[in-house]
N, C-alpha and C positions, 0 to 999 in steps of 0.2 A: 704741265709738269706735276701739279699737285695730285693728279690722278694716277701717278706712277710711283707709289710708295716703295716698291721694290727697287726701282732704278735709283731712287734718292736715298736709299738706306745704306748704312755703312757695310763694308765687307773687308775681308782679309785677303790680301794678295801677298803670298810669301810672308816676309817679316813686316810688311807694311799694312797698317790699317787705313783704308780709304774712307773718306767722309761720305762718298756716294760711289755709284758704280759707273760713272761716266769717265771714260778714259780717252784722252786726246792722243791720237796716233801721231807718229813722227811725220812732219811735213817740211820738206826742204823749201826754204824761203829765199836763200841767196842774199841775205842782208848783212853778212859779216863784213868787217872793215879790212883794212890792209893787214897783211900777215895773218889773215883768217881769224881776226880778233872779234870776239863778242862785243856788243856795243849797246848804247842806250835804246836804239830802235828795237833790238832784240829783246831787251828788258821790257819795253812797252808791250811788245807782241805777246810775250808769255804772261805778263801781268794781266792782260785783258782776258786771259783764259784760266784764271786762277780758281774759278768755281768748279773746275773738273775735279774728280776724285783722284786722278793720277794723270800726269803729263809725261809723255815720252818725247824727248827732244828731237829736233831735226838731226839727220845724220851728221856726225861730227868726225872728221878725219883724225886718225891716230898717229899719223906721221906725214912728213912731206911726200914720201913715196906714195902714200895712199890717196893723194889728191886727184880729183878728176871732175870737179864741178866748180863753176865760178862762184866765188863769194860764199862758199860753205865754211862754217866755223871749224876750228881745230881744237885739239886737246893734247898737243905734243910739246908745248912749252909752258914754263911757269907763268909767263905773262898771259897766255891764253887762260890758264887755270884761274888766275886772279880776276880776269875779266868776266869769267862766268859767275863769280861769287855774288855780285849784286843781283843777278837773275835768280839764283837759288834762294837767296835771302828774302827777296820780295815775295816769292811763292810760299816760303815757310811762315811768313807773317800771317797767312790765312790757312795754315796747316795743309798746304797742297804739296804733296811729294812730287818729285821729278826724277826720272831716270834719264841718263845720257845714252844716246845710241852711238855705239862704236863702229866705225866705218873705214874700210879700205877698198878703194874702187877697183884695184887690180887692173885688168886690161881695159876697163871702161874709163879710159883716160887718154892722154895724149902727151907726147914728148914736151910740149910747151908748158905743161903743168909740172914737169919733173926737173929736178936739179940737173944742171948741165945738159938739158935737152935729151936725157936718156930715154930709152923706150920704156913704156909702162911694163909692169911685170904681171905674170899670171901663172897658173898651174902648168900650162903648156903654151907653145907658140901657135895659138889658134886665133886668127883675126876675127873680130866681131863683124857680122854681116849687117852693116848699117850705112846710111848715106853720109852722115857727118856727125861730128861732136862739136859743141860750143866750147871754145877754148879762149885763153887770154889773147890770142892773135886772130880771133874770128872763127868762123866755121871751117873745120878741117876734116879731112878723111881719116877714118880709123887706120891705125897701123898694126902690123902684126906684133904682138907683145913678145917680150923675152921670157922664156921659161925660167922660173926660179931654180937655182941649184939647190940640192938637198941641204947643204950647209947654210943657205941663206934663209931657210924657213924658221929655225929657232929664234933669230933676231926679230922677225916679224911677230912671232908669238910674244916675245918680250915687249915689243911696242904696244901690244894690246894690254899687257899687264901694267906697263907704265901709264898708259892712258887711263886705265881704271883707277890707278893710284891718284892721278891728278884729278879725276872726276870726284873721288872721295874727298880730296882736299878742297875742291871747289864747292862742296856742300851737296852734291847729288846724293839722293837716297838709294840709288842703285844704278845699274847699267843694263842696256839691251845690246846684245851682240848681233850685229846686222849680218846675217848669213843668207840673205835673200836677194832677189832681183838681179842676179847675174853679176854681183860684185865678187871680190876676191874669194871669200869663203865658199860662196856658191860655185865659183869656178873650179874649186877643188872638189866639191861634192859631186858635180855632174860629169858624166862620161863624155859629154859633148865637148867640154873644155879641158878635161883632165885625161891626158894620154900618157901619163907618167908611167915609168916602170920601176920606180923606187918604192919605198914604204908608204908614200903618200898617193900612190896611184894603183890602178888595176881593180882590185876587189872593192866592194862597197865599204868594207871595214877599213881598208887603207885610205879610201877617199874621205872617209869621216875623220881620219886621224888628225888633220889640221884643226878642225873645229873642236875636237876633243881636247887637244893640247891648249887651245885658246881658253876654253872653259876652265880647265884645271889651273891655268895661270891666273885667270881673273878670280878664281875661288880663293887665291891667297890674299886677295884684297877685300872682296865683299863676300858675305855669306851666301849660300845657295838661294836663300829667300830674298836676296836683293839683286838677283840676276835673271834676266829674261833673254830668250833667243828668238830671232825672227827668221822664218823660213817661207819660201814661196814654191811649194811642191809642183804646181802645174803652170808656173809662170814661164813666159817666153821673152820677157823684157830683157834687153841687152843680148838678144840672140841666144837665149838659153832654151832648155828643154831636152831631156834625154829619154830614150824609150823605156827604161826601167825605173821611171820616176816613182811609181807606186812602191815598188820594193825598196828603193833607196830611202824614201822619206818615212816610210813605216819603220825601217831600221833605225834611222836617225832619231825619230820621235821616241822609240823604245829606249835607246841609249840615253837620251836626255832625261827621260823619266827617272832613271836611276839616280840622278843628282838631286831630285826634289827641288828644282828651280822654282822661282816665283811664278813664272808663266812661260808658255810657248805661244808666240805670236805668229799666226798663220795668215798669209796673204793669198787670197784666191785670185789667181791670174785672170779668171774670167771676168772679174769685176774691177780690174786695175786701170782700165781706160781704153781709149781708142786703139792703142798700139799693142794691146794684150789680148790674145785670142785663147791662150791656154793650149796645152798639149792634148791632142785628140786621141 
């Protein structure tokens, strides 16, 4: 490490000065307690990584509807917000900033995760092509999600804003909007899962609208220099991949650039793991 002076030198990311250039990427650990509550085990996990210049938290669900992963933490209640505070405080003792990753699974979920066993929601009623999903009642087959009505979308945008507000109150230095890996925002972006005919579907500009509204809502809570966005342009995880992905994600990146955000976090599908081959 001593032979890497650049890696260990401070740098500026948006509004945040990092003590070094090592950034810990978000990693789902499934260690949250009941009611998706952060706990001491999570505090220990993050504290062990406090030498990083920046930590991006594991994906954290913004609402009960957004759940789709066992024991992932939440940020949709005041109790969850308060349970995150010891974690951010422990990191700030060593001047380690942490961003919270905001997450809605969309169709990558199951009715057993949902209130009253409702169907998961998505941009359109397109079933994921997968063998099974791990759920509170064991391995289950994916179901065809319910397409969101146009009037249901603004309340989800508001869920992102409220989650950002709670993240700020919990002591996070910023947030990362998870728009990758076939989760809800990605389901709106890509034509494979977005077959809508309203203002959120059809053209690339319309498919980007959902992410745009979320960014602008979160900007009422955090400054642009405290917000990152994660995209996976060539990823096929969660049965994604659209033929015009180059055109789509170049457009999205150009639009994001106009906000002067802290960073754009790109995930290369070719390096995501055994289940990720990338769009050819």
